[in-house]
C-alpha positions in Angstrom: 21.5 -13.7 -51.7 24.1 -12.9 -49.2 24.4 -15.5 -46.9 27.3 -15.2 -44.0 25.9 -18.1 -42.0 29.0 -20.2 -42.6 31.8 -17.6 -41.9 30.0 -16.6 -38.8 29.5 -20.4 -37.7 33.2 -21.1 -38.5 34.5 -18.1 -36.5 32.3 -19.1 -33.3 33.3 -22.6 -33.7 36.9 -22.0 -33.9 36.6 -19.4 -30.8 35.1 -22.1 -28.7 37.1 -25.6 -29.1 36.2 -26.8 -25.8 32.4 -26.3 -26.6 29.9 -28.0 -29.2 28.5 -25.7 -31.8 25.8 -26.6 -34.0 23.5 -25.3 -36.8 20.4 -26.6 -34.9 19.0 -28.5 -31.5 19.2 -32.2 -31.8 16.8 -33.7 -29.6 19.4 -36.6 -28.5 22.0 -33.8 -27.5 23.8 -34.8 -24.4 27.1 -33.1 -24.5 27.5 -30.0 -22.8 27.8 -27.1 -22.9 26.4 -26.3 -26.2 25.8 -23.3 -28.6 23.2 -23.4 -31.5 23.5 -20.8 -34.3 20.6 -19.6 -36.1 20.5 -17.2 -38.9 17.1 -15.8 -38.0 17.0 -12.6 -40.5 18.0 -12.0 -43.8 16.1 -8.7 -45.2 17.4 -7.2 -48.4 18.0 -3.6 -47.7 19.5 -2.1 -51.1 19.5 -3.2 -54.9 21.6 -1.8 -57.7 20.4 -0.7 -61.0 20.3 -4.4 -62.1 18.0 -5.4 -59.7 20.9 -7.4 -57.9 21.1 -7.1 -53.8 23.5 -4.9 -52.7 23.2 -5.3 -48.9 20.9 -7.1 -46.3 20.2 -6.8 -42.7 21.3 -10.5 -41.2 20.4 -11.7 -37.9 21.9 -14.4 -36.0 20.4 -16.0 -32.5 22.9 -17.9 -30.4 21.3 -20.1 -27.9 23.6 -21.4 -25.3 23.0 -24.5 -23.2 24.6 -25.7 -20.0 23.5 -28.6 -17.6 26.0 -27.4 -14.6 24.3 -28.2 -11.3 26.4 -25.1 -10.2 28.1 -22.4 -12.2 25.7 -22.7 -14.7 25.2 -19.1 -15.4 28.6 -18.3 -15.1 29.7 -20.9 -17.8 27.1 -19.3 -20.0 28.1 -16.0 -19.5 31.7 -16.9 -20.2 30.7 -18.5 -23.7 28.4 -15.5 -24.4 31.8 -13.1 -23.9 33.6 -15.0 -26.4 30.7 -15.2 -28.9 30.3 -11.3 -28.4 34.0 -10.7 -29.1 33.9 -12.9 -31.9 31.1 -11.4 -33.8 32.0 -8.2 -32.9 35.0 -8.6 -35.0 32.6 -9.5 -37.8 30.9 -6.2 -37.4 27.6 -7.5 -35.5 26.0 -5.5 -32.7 24.3 -7.2 -29.8 20.5 -6.6 -30.2 19.2 -8.6 -27.2 20.3 -11.0 -24.4 18.2 -13.1 -22.2 19.8 -15.1 -19.6 16.4 -16.7 -18.0 15.1 -18.4 -21.2 12.7 -21.6 -20.4 13.8 -24.8 -21.8 11.7 -28.3 -22.0 14.4 -29.8 -19.5 14.7 -27.8 -16.4 18.2 -29.4 -15.7 19.5 -27.6 -19.0 19.7 -24.3 -18.6 19.8 -21.7 -21.5 21.0 -18.0 -22.5 19.9 -16.5 -25.9 21.5 -13.6 -27.8 20.7 -12.0 -30.8 23.2 -10.0 -33.2 22.7 -8.2 -36.4 24.3 -5.9 -38.9 23.8 -4.6 -42.4 26.2 -7.0 -44.7 27.3 -5.5 -48.2 27.2 -7.9 -51.0 
């Protein structure tokens, strides 16, 4: 299986040194801003004659959280701009952005972005 999660996670984490970057939401998370990176798609797209996987369509979802009372959207957009530049260098294309995602805690706002690409083996 082709799995670039570690490479994407490491690149985004390095690009955002003052932001908490994690692979999953922790219910007791109290440090913001935060970015959660999830691999949401890993679909085989090609095999060779020996039945080995040659390529896969990989999708990542980036959830950006901020609890600022003012400047919240601006903070999330600045983080998203860094994520966008970072994952584009890795060959990913943006599929979707939603800056008005609902969240259980109304004091914490969330932006969600999805990126994907076909990754060769």
